MMTF fields as JSON, N, C-alpha, C and O atoms, coordinates in Angstrom:
{
  "mmtfVersion": "1.0.0",
  "mmtfProducer": "UNKNOWN",
  "numBonds": 467,
  "numAtoms": 468,
  "numGroups": 117,
  "numChains": 1,
  "numModels": 1,
  "chainsPerModel": [1],
  "groupsPerChain": [117],
  "chainIdList": ["A"],
  "bondAtomList": [4, 2, 8, 6, 12, 10, 16, 14, 20, 18, 24, 22, 28, 26, 32, 30, 36, 34, 40, 38, 44, 42, 48, 46, 52, 50, 56, 54, 60, 58, 64, 62, 68, 66, 72, 70, 76, 74, 80, 78, 84, 82, 88, 86, 92, 90, 96, 94, 100, 98, 104, 102, 108, 106, 112, 110, 116, 114, 120, 118, 124, 122, 128, 126, 132, 130, 136, 134, 140, 138, 144, 142, 148, 146, 152, 150, 156, 154, 160, 158, 164, 162, 168, 166, 172, 170, 176, 174, 180, 178, 184, 182, 188, 186, 192, 190, 196, 194, 200, 198, 204, 202, 208, 206, 212, 210, 216, 214, 220, 218, 224, 222, 228, 226, 232, 230, 236, 234, 240, 238, 244, 242, 248, 246, 252, 250, 256, 254, 260, 258, 264, 262, 268, 266, 272, 270, 276, 274, 280, 278, 284, 282, 288, 286, 292, 290, 296, 294, 300, 298, 304, 302, 308, 306, 312, 310, 316, 314, 320, 318, 324, 322, 328, 326, 332, 330, 336, 334, 340, 338, 344, 342, 348, 346, 352, 350, 356, 354, 360, 358, 364, 362, 368, 366, 372, 370, 376, 374, 380, 378, 384, 382, 388, 386, 392, 390, 396, 394, 400, 398, 404, 402, 408, 406, 412, 410, 416, 414, 420, 418, 424, 422, 428, 426, 432, 430, 436, 434, 440, 438, 444, 442, 448, 446, 452, 450, 456, 454, 460, 458, 464, 462],
  "bondOrderList": [1, 1, 1, 1, 1, 1, 1, 1, 1, 1, 1, 1, 1, 1, 1, 1, 1, 1, 1, 1, 1, 1, 1, 1, 1, 1, 1, 1, 1, 1, 1, 1, 1, 1, 1, 1, 1, 1, 1, 1, 1, 1, 1, 1, 1, 1, 1, 1, 1, 1, 1, 1, 1, 1, 1, 1, 1, 1, 1, 1, 1, 1, 1, 1, 1, 1, 1, 1, 1, 1, 1, 1, 1, 1, 1, 1, 1, 1, 1, 1, 1, 1, 1, 1, 1, 1, 1, 1, 1, 1, 1, 1, 1, 1, 1, 1, 1, 1, 1, 1, 1, 1, 1, 1, 1, 1, 1, 1, 1, 1, 1, 1, 1, 1, 1, 1],
  "groupList": [{"groupName": "MET", "atomNameList": ["N", "CA", "C", "O"], "elementList": ["N", "C", "C", "O"], "formalChargeList": [0, 0, 0, 0], "bondAtomList": [1, 0, 2, 1, 3, 2], "bondOrderList": [1, 1, 2], "singleLetterCode": "M", "chemCompType": "L-PEPTIDE LINKING"}, {"groupName": "ILE", "atomNameList": ["N", "CA", "C", "O"], "elementList": ["N", "C", "C", "O"], "formalChargeList": [0, 0, 0, 0], "bondAtomList": [1, 0, 2, 1, 3, 2], "bondOrderList": [1, 1, 2], "singleLetterCode": "I", "chemCompType": "L-PEPTIDE LINKING"}, {"groupName": "PRO", "atomNameList": ["N", "CA", "C", "O"], "elementList": ["N", "C", "C", "O"], "formalChargeList": [0, 0, 0, 0], "bondAtomList": [1, 0, 2, 1, 3, 2], "bondOrderList": [1, 1, 2], "singleLetterCode": "P", "chemCompType": "L-PEPTIDE LINKING"}, {"groupName": "GLY", "atomNameList": ["N", "CA", "C", "O"], "elementList": ["N", "C", "C", "O"], "formalChargeList": [0, 0, 0, 0], "bondAtomList": [1, 0, 2, 1, 3, 2], "bondOrderList": [1, 1, 2], "singleLetterCode": "G", "chemCompType": "PEPTIDE LINKING"}, {"groupName": "ASN", "atomNameList": ["N", "CA", "C", "O"], "elementList": ["N", "C", "C", "O"], "formalChargeList": [0, 0, 0, 0], "bondAtomList": [1, 0, 2, 1, 3, 2], "bondOrderList": [1, 1, 2], "singleLetterCode": "N", "chemCompType": "L-PEPTIDE LINKING"}, {"groupName": "LYS", "atomNameList": ["N", "CA", "C", "O"], "elementList": ["N", "C", "C", "O"], "formalChargeList": [0, 0, 0, 0], "bondAtomList": [1, 0, 2, 1, 3, 2], "bondOrderList": [1, 1, 2], "singleLetterCode": "K", "chemCompType": "L-PEPTIDE LINKING"}, {"groupName": "GLN", "atomNameList": ["N", "CA", "C", "O"], "elementList": ["N", "C", "C", "O"], "formalChargeList": [0, 0, 0, 0], "bondAtomList": [1, 0, 2, 1, 3, 2], "bondOrderList": [1, 1, 2], "singleLetterCode": "Q", "chemCompType": "L-PEPTIDE LINKING"}, {"groupName": "LEU", "atomNameList": ["N", "CA", "C", "O"], "elementList": ["N", "C", "C", "O"], "formalChargeList": [0, 0, 0, 0], "bondAtomList": [1, 0, 2, 1, 3, 2], "bondOrderList": [1, 1, 2], "singleLetterCode": "L", "chemCompType": "L-PEPTIDE LINKING"}, {"groupName": "ARG", "atomNameList": ["N", "CA", "C", "O"], "elementList": ["N", "C", "C", "O"], "formalChargeList": [0, 0, 0, 0], "bondAtomList": [1, 0, 2, 1, 3, 2], "bondOrderList": [1, 1, 2], "singleLetterCode": "R", "chemCompType": "L-PEPTIDE LINKING"}, {"groupName": "SER", "atomNameList": ["N", "CA", "C", "O"], "elementList": ["N", "C", "C", "O"], "formalChargeList": [0, 0, 0, 0], "bondAtomList": [1, 0, 2, 1, 3, 2], "bondOrderList": [1, 1, 2], "singleLetterCode": "S", "chemCompType": "L-PEPTIDE LINKING"}, {"groupName": "ASP", "atomNameList": ["N", "CA", "C", "O"], "elementList": ["N", "C", "C", "O"], "formalChargeList": [0, 0, 0, 0], "bondAtomList": [1, 0, 2, 1, 3, 2], "bondOrderList": [1, 1, 2], "singleLetterCode": "D", "chemCompType": "L-PEPTIDE LINKING"}, {"groupName": "GLU", "atomNameList": ["N", "CA", "C", "O"], "elementList": ["N", "C", "C", "O"], "formalChargeList": [0, 0, 0, 0], "bondAtomList": [1, 0, 2, 1, 3, 2], "bondOrderList": [1, 1, 2], "singleLetterCode": "E", "chemCompType": "L-PEPTIDE LINKING"}, {"groupName": "VAL", "atomNameList": ["N", "CA", "C", "O"], "elementList": ["N", "C", "C", "O"], "formalChargeList": [0, 0, 0, 0], "bondAtomList": [1, 0, 2, 1, 3, 2], "bondOrderList": [1, 1, 2], "singleLetterCode": "V", "chemCompType": "L-PEPTIDE LINKING"}, {"groupName": "HIS", "atomNameList": ["N", "CA", "C", "O"], "elementList": ["N", "C", "C", "O"], "formalChargeList": [0, 0, 0, 0], "bondAtomList": [1, 0, 2, 1, 3, 2], "bondOrderList": [1, 1, 2], "singleLetterCode": "H", "chemCompType": "L-PEPTIDE LINKING"}, {"groupName": "ALA", "atomNameList": ["N", "CA", "C", "O"], "elementList": ["N", "C", "C", "O"], "formalChargeList": [0, 0, 0, 0], "bondAtomList": [1, 0, 2, 1, 3, 2], "bondOrderList": [1, 1, 2], "singleLetterCode": "A", "chemCompType": "L-PEPTIDE LINKING"}, {"groupName": "THR", "atomNameList": ["N", "CA", "C", "O"], "elementList": ["N", "C", "C", "O"], "formalChargeList": [0, 0, 0, 0], "bondAtomList": [1, 0, 2, 1, 3, 2], "bondOrderList": [1, 1, 2], "singleLetterCode": "T", "chemCompType": "L-PEPTIDE LINKING"}, {"groupName": "PHE", "atomNameList": ["N", "CA", "C", "O"], "elementList": ["N", "C", "C", "O"], "formalChargeList": [0, 0, 0, 0], "bondAtomList": [1, 0, 2, 1, 3, 2], "bondOrderList": [1, 1, 2], "singleLetterCode": "F", "chemCompType": "L-PEPTIDE LINKING"}, {"groupName": "TYR", "atomNameList": ["N", "CA", "C", "O"], "elementList": ["N", "C", "C", "O"], "formalChargeList": [0, 0, 0, 0], "bondAtomList": [1, 0, 2, 1, 3, 2], "bondOrderList": [1, 1, 2], "singleLetterCode": "Y", "chemCompType": "L-PEPTIDE LINKING"}],
  "groupTypeList": [0, 1, 2, 3, 0, 3, 0, 4, 2, 5, 6, 7, 5, 6, 0, 6, 8, 9, 0, 5, 6, 0, 3, 0, 10, 0, 5, 11, 12, 13, 3, 14, 15, 11, 12, 1, 1, 5, 7, 5, 4, 5, 11, 1, 1, 1, 5, 4, 2, 5, 12, 4, 1, 0, 10, 16, 0, 3, 6, 5, 15, 17, 6, 1, 15, 3, 5, 2, 5, 11, 5, 14, 1, 5, 9, 11, 7, 12, 1, 2, 14, 10, 10, 1, 11, 7, 12, 12, 15, 6, 14, 3, 12, 15, 2, 11, 11, 14, 11, 5, 14, 7, 5, 11, 15, 5, 3, 10, 7, 14, 11, 14, 1, 7, 8, 7, 9],
  "groupIdList": [1, 2, 3, 4, 5, 6, 7, 8, 9, 10, 11, 12, 13, 14, 15, 16, 17, 18, 19, 20, 21, 22, 23, 24, 25, 26, 27, 28, 29, 30, 31, 32, 33, 34, 35, 36, 37, 38, 39, 40, 41, 42, 43, 44, 45, 46, 47, 48, 49, 50, 51, 52, 53, 54, 55, 56, 57, 58, 59, 60, 61, 62, 63, 64, 65, 66, 67, 68, 69, 70, 71, 72, 73, 74, 75, 76, 77, 78, 79, 80, 81, 82, 83, 84, 85, 86, 87, 88, 89, 90, 91, 92, 93, 94, 95, 96, 97, 98, 99, 100, 101, 102, 103, 104, 105, 106, 107, 108, 109, 110, 111, 112, 113, 114, 115, 116, 117],
  "secStructList": [7, 7, 6, 6, 6, 6, 7, 7, 2, 2, 2, 2, 2, 2, 2, 2, 2, 2, 2, 2, 2, 6, 7, 7, 3, 3, 3, 7, 7, 1, 7, 7, 7, 3, 3, 3, 3, 3, 7, 1, 1, 7, 3, 3, 3, 3, 3, 1, 7, 5, 7, 7, 3, 3, 3, 5, 6, 6, 5, 7, 7, 5, 7, 7, 5, 1, 7, 7, 7, 7, 7, 7, 7, 7, 7, 7, 7, 7, 7, 7, 6, 6, 6, 6, 6, 2, 2, 2, 2, 2, 1, 7, 7, 7, 2, 2, 2, 2, 2, 2, 6, 6, 6, 6, 6, 6, 6, 7, 2, 2, 2, 2, 2, 2, 2, 2, 7],
  "xCoordList": [-13.429, -13.713, -12.566, -12.552, -11.469, -10.513, -10.519, -10.579, -10.499, -10.575, -9.522, -8.459, -10.183, -8.632, -8.358, -7.858, -8.709, -8.19, -9.024, -10.225, -8.249, -8.306, -9.698, -10.596, -9.859, -10.353, -9.449, -8.476, -10.328, -9.065, -9.862, -10.911, -8.847, -8.99, -10.794, -11.508, -11.206, -12.494, -13.956, -14.919, -13.486, -14.244, -14.507, -15.505, -12.653, -12.081, -13.121, -13.833, -12.722, -13.699, -15.614, -16.293, -15.594, -17.262, -17.826, -18.932, -16.982, -17.224, -16.724, -17.586, -15.578, -15.771, -16.566, -16.633, -17.248, -18.599, -19.626, -20.451, -19.641, -20.78, -21.107, -22.158, -19.948, -19.38, -20.082, -20.98, -19.295, -19.501, -20.664, -21.013, -21.5, -23.319, -23.798, -24.646, -23.387, -24.333, -23.812, -24.197, -22.794, -22.033, -21.511, -22.062, -20.239, -19.725, -18.019, -17.8, -16.929, -15.863, -14.714, -14.788, -13.714, -12.876, -11.499, -10.722, -11.287, -8.968, -8.089, -8.371, -7.291, -6.414, -5.444, -5.133, -5.314, -4.534, -2.986, -2.689, -1.772, -0.672, 0.142, -0.217, 1.441, 1.854, 1.893, 2.947, 0.608, 0.185, 1.506, 1.995, 2.347, 3.535, 2.527, 2.5, 1.926, 0.994, -0.378, -0.731, -1.119, -2.355, -2.479, -2.438, -2.718, -2.995, -4.554, -5.091, -5.291, -6.117, -6.191, -5.565, -6.986, -6.763, -8.06, -9.093, -8.082, -9.294, -8.475, -7.357, -9.628, -9.414, -8.519, -8.487, -7.654, -6.947, -5.542, -4.659, -5.782, -4.694, -4.973, -5.93, -4.171, -3.538, -3.629, -3.189, -4.152, -3.936, -3.158, -3.517, -1.78, -0.828, -0.697, -0.401, -0.993, -0.462, 0.311, 0.146, 1.496, 2.698, 2.524, 2.061, 2.907, 3.311, 1.713, 1.731, 0.27, -0.802, -1.3, -0.862, -2.316, -2.887, -3.756, -4.515, -4.218, -5.173, -6.383, -5.952, -7.351, -8.439, -9.475, -9.98, -10.144, -11.322, -12.229, -11.867, -13.718, -14.579, -16.132, -17.025, -16.139, -17.092, -18.491, -18.636, -19.183, -20.955, -21.869, -22.295, -22.338, -23.492, -22.663, -22.911, -21.649, -20.747, -20.323, -19.832, -20.725, -20.033, -18.624, -18.531, -18.083, -16.07, -16.276, -16.999, -15.431, -15.426, -13.565, -12.859, -13.429, -11.696, -11.484, -11.947, -10.847, -10.641, -8.887, -7.861, -8.895, -6.976, -6.448, -6.91, -5.341, -5.385, -4.027, -3.442, -3.339, -2.203, -1.783, -2.68, -0.791, -0.998, -0.863, -0.36, -1.478, -2.053, -0.423, 0.602, -0.934, -0.351, -0.728, -0.944, -0.796, -1.635, -0.536, 0.407, -0.79, -0.21, -0.605, -0.819, -0.69, -1.407, -1.022, 0.167, -2.126, -2.098, -1.77, -2.642, -0.638, -0.743, -0.975, 0.076, -1.798, -2.964, -2.129, -1.522, -2.183, -1.255, -2.739, -3.723, -2.936, -4.291, -3.611, -2.435, -4.599, -4.215, -4.86, -6.068, -4.123, -5.578, -5.269, -4.087, -6.29, -6.218, -6.241, -6.995, -5.351, -4.663, -6.089, -6.036, -7.338, -8.311, -8.66, -9.211, -8.546, -9.007, -8.176, -8.737, -6.696, -5.403, -6.202, -6.84, -5.869, -5.966, -7.438, -7.581, -8.264, -9.445, -8.744, -8.762, -8.216, -7.651, -7.348, -8.026, -6.147, -5.708, -5.622, -5.012, -6.758, -7.548, -8.689, -8.955, -9.553, -10.123, -9.516, -9.983, -8.41, -7.43, -6.082, -5.093, -5.885, -4.96, -3.265, -2.391, -3.318, -1.858, -1.45, -1.97, 0.298, 0.169, 0.261, -0.026, 0.686, 0.43, 0.394, -0.301, 1.71, 2.354, 1.368, 1.055, 0.859, 0.327, -0.998, -1.175, -1.619, -2.794, -2.897, -3.943, -1.685, -1.532, -1.49, -2.196, -0.852, -0.713, -1.672, -1.821, -2.438, -3.982, -4.408, -4.92, -4.496, -5.702, -5.425, -6.173, -4.046, -3.8, -4.214, -4.494, -4.266, -4.231, -5.582, -5.806, -6.654, -7.934, -8.574, -9.722, -7.713, -8.015, -8.724, -9.593, -8.448, -9.035, -10.465, -11.033, -10.966, -11.946, -11.468, -10.827, -12.576, -12.116, -12.35, -11.636, -13.488, -14.016, -13.525, -13.531, -12.791, -12.204, -10.623, -10.014, -10.292, -8.981, -9.263, -8.659, -10.295, -10.268, -9.969, -9.032, -10.785, -11.02, -10.135, -10.093, -9.047, -7.893, -7.041, -6.285, -7.082, -5.878, -6.383, -5.483, -7.798, -8.372, -7.966, -8.511],
  "yCoordList": [1.818, 1.367, 0.293, -0.508, 0.319, -0.086, -1.274, -0.542, -1.914, -2.887, -2.1, -1.577, -2.152, -1.671, -0.555, -0.218, 0.384, 1.554, 2.478, 2.729, 2.89, 3.759, 2.916, 3.61, 1.985, 0.73, -0.293, -0.951, -0.151, -1.042, -2.804, -2.999, -3.691, -4.934, -5.205, -5.781, -4.834, -5.223, -5.111, -5.867, -3.376, -2.821, -3.514, -3.698, -3.853, -4.094, -6.325, -6.766, -6.855, -7.847, -8.046, -8.55, -7.307, -6.774, -6.393, -6.793, -5.507, -5.27, -6.523, -7.113, -7.189, -8.343, -9.454, -10.166, -9.691, -10.497, -9.849, -10.388, -8.512, -8.234, -7.771, -7.572, -7.742, -8.016, -9.177, -9.31, -10.052, -12.048, -12.082, -12.942, -11.704, -11.951, -11.656, -12.41, -10.521, -10.047, -10.319, -9.71, -11.376, -11.956, -10.948, -10.396, -10.63, -9.742, -10.279, -10.558, -10.266, -10.711, -9.663, -9.163, -9.433, -8.733, -8.959, -8.733, -9.323, -9.663, -8.605, -7.749, -8.861, -7.714, -9.146, -10.336, -7.687, -8.525, -8.105, -6.914, -9.288, -8.739, -8.686, -9.183, -7.725, -8.139, -6.879, -6.474, -6.282, -5.591, -4.615, -4.275, -3.98, -3.338, -2.004, -0.946, -2.18, -0.83, -1.532, -2.692, -0.077, -0.232, 0.815, 1.967, 0.218, 1.454, 1.324, 0.282, 2.683, 3.171, 3.518, 4.52, 2.753, 3.446, 4.073, 3.411, 5.856, 6.265, 6.669, 6.369, 7.449, 7.86, 8.948, 9.471, 9.458, 10.561, 10.64, 11.493, 9.3, 9.59, 8.464, 7.773, 8.114, 7.176, 7.333, 8.301, 6.411, 6.876, 5.825, 4.657, 6.255, 5.043, 5.148, 6.084, 4.038, 4.203, 3.148, 2.017, 3.736, 2.389, 2.238, 3.141, 0.987, 0.215, 0.496, 1.09, 0.056, 0.674, -0.818, -1.952, -0.048, -1.331, -2.044, -1.126, -3.197, -3.675, -3.896, -3.529, -4.163, -4.909, -5.338, -4.502, -6.735, -6.871, -7.319, -8.023, -6.782, -6.625, -7.707, -7.175, -9.156, -9.814, -9.582, -10.117, -9.134, -9.025, -9.444, -8.638, -10.67, -11.349, -11.531, -10.899, -12.561, -12.46, -11.408, -11.682, -10.003, -9.34, -8.525, -8.07, -8.561, -7.827, -6.557, -6.121, -5.888, -4.391, -4.632, -5.451, -3.362, -3.336, -1.589, -0.515, -1.858, -0.85, -0.171, -0.823, 0.694, 0.855, 2.519, 3.658, 1.939, 3.174, 3.476, 2.466, 4.434, 5.258, 6.466, 7.249, 6.734, 8.105, 7.779, 6.948, 8.745, 8.954, 9.711, 10.223, 9.419, 10.067, 10.035, 8.963, 11.329, 10.794, 11.287, 11.936, 10.836, 10.363, 10.413, 9.4, 11.768, 12.222, 11.0, 10.808, 10.258, 9.203, 10.074, 10.576, 10.087, 10.902, 10.135, 9.519, 9.791, 8.798, 9.323, 10.393, 8.752, 8.612, 8.763, 8.243, 9.227, 8.982, 7.894, 7.957, 6.817, 5.848, 6.227, 6.399, 6.296, 6.834, 5.665, 5.389, 4.801, 4.299, 4.109, 4.768, 3.128, 3.283, 3.588, 4.515, 2.753, 3.443, 4.727, 5.219, 5.398, 7.222, 7.654, 8.016, 7.489, 7.949, 8.028, 8.927, 6.873, 6.501, 7.242, 7.342, 7.632, 8.075, 9.708, 10.395, 9.822, 11.615, 11.778, 12.496, 11.121, 10.919, 11.139, 11.855, 9.93, 10.045, 11.256, 11.598, 12.049, 13.007, 14.293, 14.914, 15.009, 15.883, 15.361, 15.793, 14.834, 14.627, 14.999, 15.604, 14.261, 15.134, 14.117, 13.384, 13.573, 12.716, 11.995, 12.666, 10.559, 10.072, 10.684, 11.027, 10.584, 11.733, 13.143, 13.315, 14.214, 15.261, 14.339, 14.634, 13.802, 13.213, 12.383, 11.963, 12.109, 11.5, 12.833, 12.815, 13.78, 15.128, 16.087, 17.039, 15.771, 16.839, 15.572, 16.27, 14.666, 13.647, 13.559, 13.196, 14.058, 13.935, 15.373, 15.554, 16.554, 18.158, 18.082, 18.69, 17.146, 17.492, 16.391, 16.0, 15.918, 14.274, 13.205, 12.526, 12.96, 12.153, 12.192, 11.22, 13.793, 13.775, 14.541, 15.464, 13.03, 12.947, 14.081, 14.501, 14.516, 15.673, 16.66, 16.971, 17.679, 18.87, 18.681, 19.407, 17.421, 17.046, 17.18, 17.868, 16.337, 16.575, 18.167, 18.484, 19.347, 20.491, 21.446, 22.451, 20.978, 21.74, 21.364, 22.256, 20.321, 19.915, 20.627, 20.829, 20.973, 21.301, 22.392, 22.806],
  "zCoordList": [11.832, 13.019, 12.892, 11.957, 14.022, 13.78, 15.467, 16.455, 15.63, 16.574, 17.67, 17.336, 19.33, 19.681, 19.952, 21.025, 18.798, 19.189, 20.401, 20.301, 21.447, 22.462, 22.886, 23.364, 22.796, 24.125, 24.84, 24.472, 26.335, 27.362, 26.639, 26.026, 27.062, 26.876, 27.268, 26.446, 28.26, 28.509, 27.518, 27.389, 26.721, 25.931, 24.347, 23.651, 24.163, 23.261, 23.054, 22.152, 24.103, 24.283, 23.46, 22.564, 24.496, 24.392, 23.136, 22.771, 22.354, 20.512, 20.053, 19.401, 20.159, 19.525, 19.49, 18.488, 20.62, 20.812, 20.277, 19.54, 20.656, 19.83, 18.018, 17.409, 17.684, 16.271, 15.691, 14.859, 16.484, 16.448, 16.552, 15.743, 17.023, 17.333, 16.19, 15.714, 15.486, 14.38, 13.076, 12.078, 13.057, 12.056, 11.365, 10.412, 11.906, 11.456, 12.246, 13.425, 10.917, 11.206, 10.615, 9.492, 11.496, 11.22, 11.199, 12.127, 10.324, 10.471, 9.715, 8.876, 10.129, 9.709, 8.768, 8.815, 7.859, 6.237, 6.503, 6.407, 6.912, 7.754, 5.818, 4.75, 6.281, 4.68, 3.69, 3.199, 3.438, 2.971, 2.42, 3.497, 1.353, 1.331, 0.805, 1.434, -0.121, -1.031, -1.296, -1.511, -1.164, -2.037, -2.612, -2.178, -4.146, -5.781, -6.06, -6.435, -5.794, -6.234, -7.513, -7.858, -8.528, -9.938, -10.279, -10.18, -10.849, -10.783, -12.571, -12.989, -13.253, -14.713, -14.887, -16.001, -13.824, -14.111, -13.107, -13.015, -12.387, -11.511, -10.834, -11.182, -9.763, -8.886, -7.123, -6.502, -6.654, -5.116, -4.715, -4.862, -4.06, -3.718, -1.739, -0.997, -1.534, 0.005, 0.136, -0.322, 1.036, 0.969, 2.275, 2.972, 2.774, 4.171, 4.903, 5.982, 4.299, 4.621, 5.891, 6.086, 6.436, 7.835, 6.924, 6.614, 6.195, 5.954, 6.712, 7.805, 6.89, 7.462, 6.817, 6.067, 6.867, 6.015, 7.072, 8.015, 6.84, 7.584, 6.92, 6.26, 7.266, 6.354, 6.969, 8.068, 6.655, 7.183, 6.358, 5.531, 6.38, 5.91, 4.36, 3.334, 4.549, 3.018, 1.763, 0.668, 2.38, 1.784, 2.615, 3.755, 1.992, 2.61, 2.228, 1.332, 3.145, 3.17, 3.589, 4.176, 2.861, 3.151, 3.777, 3.394, 4.549, 5.637, 5.052, 5.243, 4.614, 4.699, 5.355, 5.277, 5.953, 6.582, 6.3, 5.909, 6.347, 5.804, 5.196, 4.883, 4.998, 4.52, 2.282, 1.526, 2.203, 0.712, -0.036, 0.415, -1.247, -2.091, -3.672, -4.236, -4.375, -5.651, -6.347, -5.895, -7.756, -8.995, -10.487, -11.153, -10.99, -11.94, -13.425, -13.676, -14.305, -15.105, -16.633, -17.342, -16.839, -18.301, -19.346, -19.52, -20.2, -21.226, -22.608, -22.65, -23.27, -24.563, -25.629, -25.102, -26.656, -27.027, -28.035, -28.394, -28.463, -29.046, -30.762, -30.922, -31.639, -33.161, -33.744, -33.951, -34.096, -34.806, -36.22, -36.936, -36.722, -38.252, -39.244, -40.052, -39.122, -40.234, -40.031, -41.016, -39.17, -38.129, -39.666, -40.7, -39.443, -39.985, -41.687, -42.234, -42.062, -43.64, -44.244, -45.462, -43.507, -43.545, -44.011, -45.032, -42.778, -43.004, -44.051, -44.786, -44.503, -45.515, -47.049, -47.843, -47.051, -48.409, -48.865, -50.017, -46.969, -47.276, -47.444, -48.398, -46.656, -46.928, -47.627, -47.035, -48.343, -48.984, -48.618, -49.238, -47.204, -46.549, -46.77, -47.612, -45.607, -45.51, -43.989, -42.998, -43.861, -42.905, -41.52, -40.563, -42.094, -40.453, -40.093, -38.915, -41.233, -41.029, -40.794, -39.612, -40.973, -40.053, -39.047, -38.555, -38.697, -37.025, -36.098, -35.09, -36.321, -35.701, -35.803, -35.036, -36.94, -36.851, -35.801, -34.925, -35.472, -35.103, -33.248, -32.34, -33.255, -31.937, -31.471, -30.286, -32.513, -32.105, -31.398, -30.351, -32.146, -32.111, -31.519, -31.73, -30.746, -29.164, -30.1, -29.554, -31.51, -32.407, -33.237, -33.734, -33.261, -33.802, -35.337, -35.84, -35.681, -37.542, -38.419, -39.33, -37.986, -38.5, -38.824, -40.015, -37.615, -37.272, -38.016, -38.802, -37.407, -38.289, -40.045, -40.868, -40.209, -42.074, -42.178, -42.911, -41.411, -42.013, -41.954, -42.664, -40.66, -39.854, -41.256, -41.642, -41.932, -42.797, -44.399, -45.215, -44.772, -45.749, -46.301, -47.325]
}
């Protein structure tokens, strides 16, 4: 709900009064240049957004309008040194081989050891 969109000034004023009576307050945030929503495997980026904040009984709701672009996130698997050391001792391989096997198995210790044994 964007105040004023498609309304004549009289309707807008009535809507603002009604919102105020219900304890609702809506303000536009000026100067926002970008909004980023981060998800596990991607980001949604909205450049030059129009941002409104609606405050209703102490609960703030943000309304963002604009053209979104999605960007995939590539996450690098970090293998703990303890895991590499365990695979080295169990499989009798070099730390480099152990790390490579752990990355290939997405950190699964048992499978990495089985592959190298």
